[in-house]
C-alpha positions in Angstrom: 75.9 126.2 93.2 78.6 125.0 95.7 78.6 121.4 96.7 77.4 122.3 100.4 74.2 123.6 98.8 73.4 121.0 96.3 70.3 119.0 97.2 71.0 115.5 98.5 74.8 116.2 99.0 76.9 116.3 102.3 80.4 117.7 103.0 82.7 115.1 104.8 86.4 114.2 105.2 88.4 111.2 105.0 91.8 110.9 107.1 94.7 108.9 107.1 98.3 109.0 108.5 101.4 106.9 108.6 104.6 107.9 110.5 105.7 109.9 107.2 102.6 111.4 105.9 99.2 112.4 106.8 96.2 113.2 104.6 92.7 114.8 105.1 90.5 114.8 101.9 87.3 116.8 102.0 84.8 115.7 99.6 81.2 116.1 98.8 79.1 112.8 98.7 75.5 111.8 98.1 73.3 111.5 101.2 73.2 107.9 102.3 77.0 107.4 101.5 78.8 104.7 103.8 82.2 104.7 105.4 83.3 102.1 102.8 82.0 104.1 99.8 83.6 107.3 101.1 87.1 105.7 101.4 86.8 104.5 97.8 85.7 107.8 96.6 88.6 109.7 97.9 91.2 107.2 96.6 93.4 107.3 99.7 94.6 103.9 98.9 96.2 105.4 95.7 98.0 107.8 98.0 99.3 105.1 100.2 100.1 102.1 98.2 100.0 98.8 100.4 97.6 100.2 102.9 95.2 97.2 104.1 92.0 98.9 105.7 90.7 96.7 108.6 87.0 96.8 108.5 87.2 97.2 112.3 89.7 99.9 112.1 87.6 102.8 110.9 85.8 105.6 113.0 84.3 109.0 112.9 85.9 111.6 115.3 87.7 108.9 117.2 84.6 106.6 117.8 84.8 103.2 115.8 82.0 102.6 113.3 81.3 99.9 111.0 82.2 100.2 107.3 78.3 100.3 106.4 77.7 103.3 108.8 76.0 105.9 106.8 77.6 109.4 107.0 76.3 112.6 108.2 76.9 116.2 107.1 80.5 117.1 108.6 81.7 113.7 109.6 85.2 112.9 109.4 86.1 109.1 108.7 89.3 108.3 110.3 91.3 105.1 109.0 93.4 103.6 111.9 96.7 101.6 111.5 97.2 98.7 113.7 99.0 98.9 116.8 102.6 97.8 116.8 102.7 97.4 120.6 100.3 96.4 123.2 99.6 99.7 125.3 99.3 97.8 128.5 102.4 95.8 127.9 104.3 99.1 127.3 102.9 100.6 130.5 104.1 97.4 132.4 107.5 97.6 130.9 107.9 101.4 131.6 106.8 101.0 135.2 109.2 97.9 135.7 112.0 100.2 134.5 111.3 102.8 136.5 111.5 100.7 139.7 114.8 99.4 138.7 
């Protein structure tokens, strides 16, 4: 029996990317699995040594959710990296340079 049809199991994905590499892991997890549990199950941390997951920096399909959020069939957990520049400041600088 394939994982999609096992009673009590759901199919989800966990995604993470850095400038050099990106990965999306599809896994079958028990119904009731949380975002934090899914991240641990996929061993993404092993693939990206040194990754520090900010509890406020995860989401499902570009919508931030807490680590305790319970996953549903088809969800894609996304682990976000911290911004290295403030987007507002970058736009201000770009506008300032365009006027010059």
